[in-house]
N, C-alpha and C positions, 0 to 999 in steps of 0.2 A: 469101453476100455478103461481100466482103472487108472492108467498112467501112474503118476506118483502121488495120487490122493491117499491111497491106502498106506503108503510109507509115511506121509506127513502125519496122519492121525494115529497110525500104529505105534509111533514112538511114545505116545502118552497113555498106552493101555493101562499101565499100572499107576499112573499119577493123574489121569484126566479129571477125576472127581475132585481131588484136592486142588488142582490148578483152577478148575472152573469155579469152585467155591470161593477161591481167592479173588478171581476176577469179578464175578457178578454177585457174590455173597451167598453164604450157606442158607440164610433165611429165605432168600428169593426162591432158590431151588426147592426148599422144603415147602414153600407155599404152593409151588406148582404140583408137587406130590400130593398135597392135601386136596388140591382141586381135582386132580386125576382120580383120587379115591372117592370122589362124589359121583363118578360116572358109573353107569351100568352097561358094559360093553356086551353086545350080542355076539354069540357064535365065535367065528374065527377072526382074530385081530392080527393085522400086520403092523409091526413096528419097523420103521425105516430109520437107519442111522442110530442104532441102539447104543453105540459106544460100549462101555463096560457094564451096562445094565442098570444104571441109576434109576431110570424111569420104568424099566422092564418089570421089576418086581411089583411096583404099584399097579401097573396095567394088569399083571397076572392075577392080582388080588380081586380084580373086578371083571375078569374075562374067563370064558370057558377055555380058550386056548390062545396063546400068543406065539406068532412066528416072528422072532426077533432077528433083524438083519443089519449088517453093516458091511462097508466096503473093505474093511481091514481084517485080515486074519487074526492079528493080535487082539483086536477088540472082540472078535467072536470067541476066542479062547477065554478072554476075561469075563464075558457075559455068561458063558457056560459054567465057569467056576463060581460065579456069583449066584446063579439060579439053578445050580446042579440038583438041588433037592426039590425043585418045583416040577411036578409031573405035567403041568400044562404049559410049559415053555419049550419051544424048539428054536435053536439058534443056527443061522447059516449065513454064509457070505452072499451078498447081492449088491448090485449097482443100481442106485435109485433111478438112473437114466434108462435102464433096460431091465426091468424086474423079471425074474425067471418064473413067473406065475401065470396061470391061465387068466383070461379075462373074466371079470365078475366072480372072483373066487373068495373075496373077503367081505365080512360083515362090517368091518371098521378098519381104519388106518390111523396110526399115530406117527407123526413125524415131528420130532422136537429138536430144536437147535441145529437144524440142517439146511433149511431152505435158503438161509442167508449166505451159505458158503459153497453153493453149487454153481457150475458154469451157466446152466440154463434152467432156471427155476420153473419156467413154463413147461419144459419137457418133463421134469419130475412130477409136476402136478398132473400132466396128461397121463403119465403112467399110474399115478394114484387113481385117477378117474377110471382108467381102463380096468384095474384089478378090483375095484369096488363093485359090489352088487347094486342094482338100481335102488335108489332111495336110501342107501347107506351113507354114513358120514365119516369124514376125516377130521381128526384133531391136529391142528397145525399150530405149533408153539415156537415162537421166536423171541429171543431177548432183544431189547431195544433201549437206546439211550434217550428216547423221547421224553422231553421235559427236563433234561439235564442241561446245565449251562456249559459253556465252552471249556471251563476249567475242569469241571467234573468229567467231561468227555475225554480230555487229555489224560486225566488220572487213570480212567478205566482202560484207555489205549495203552498206557505205559504198563499197567498191570498185565495186560494180555501179552505184550512183547516180553515182559520179564519171565512169564511162565511158558509161553508157547513159541517165542521167537518171532520170526517173520510170518506174515499172514499165510494162509493156505493157498494152493495153486491159483484159485480163481478169486482170491481176495475175500473180503467180508462186506456184505451189504448191510445197511442199517435201515430197515423199513420203518416208516411211521405206521400207525394203525390204518390210516387211509390208504397208504400204498399197499400194505399187505392185503387189505380187503379187495382193492381193485385187482391185484394180481390173482387172487383166488377166483374172483368172479370171471376174469378173462379166460380162465380154464374151463368155464362152464358150471362151476359150483354155485350153489346158493349159500351165502354166508348167513347162518342162523344166529350165531352169537360171536362177538369178538370182545373179550374182556381184557383189561389191563390188571396185572397182578404185581404187587410189590411197590417199592418206593423208588429208589434210584440205585441202579437201573431197574427196569421193569421187564416182565414177560408178557407178550401178547398171546392170548389163548383163544384161538379161533375154532369154531365148529362149523364145518362146511358140508353141505348135503349134496350128494350126486342127484341131480334132477333128471327127469325123464328126457330121453332124446340124446343122451350122451353115453 
């Protein structure tokens, strides 16, 4: 059930990229794009929480086909507008807690800047595990204030409130690299790599493989 999560994020469909650039920095998001462009995605890729499509276009450059999903109707309209000329992108509404896809139907999953804002991240990871083919991998990207001092953390918090207002319905978690790796492993994934990108703040860029038996 989407409750009011779709309404919270849908308000920012036209301004999300500008607001996020202000909070975490345009250079950090560009660095994540550059890292995504080094990937070679096999077959069918699912993107969870695509927002207005900032990362979708980069994924599409490296994939045969991308199914871009978001909980917000407004975000889906925005990503369709942004990627309208891309023949290998399909966008549709989906709840990360209950994905409307068959088991083992995707060759890769990308979830960026989402896992920290959901009610039950383990449930979302379980759904990612379910829809991935055996041996396939998920890219899990989260921003973090790891390494920042208390003053720097206050500043970034103030920037978020200035642009987005109060936090989303289930708040915002701030994972350390160790916490994120532990969470991913608890869902049955093998963490192949976990990189830190950027300065202050950073992005954690994890590649997690679906191991046999799940």
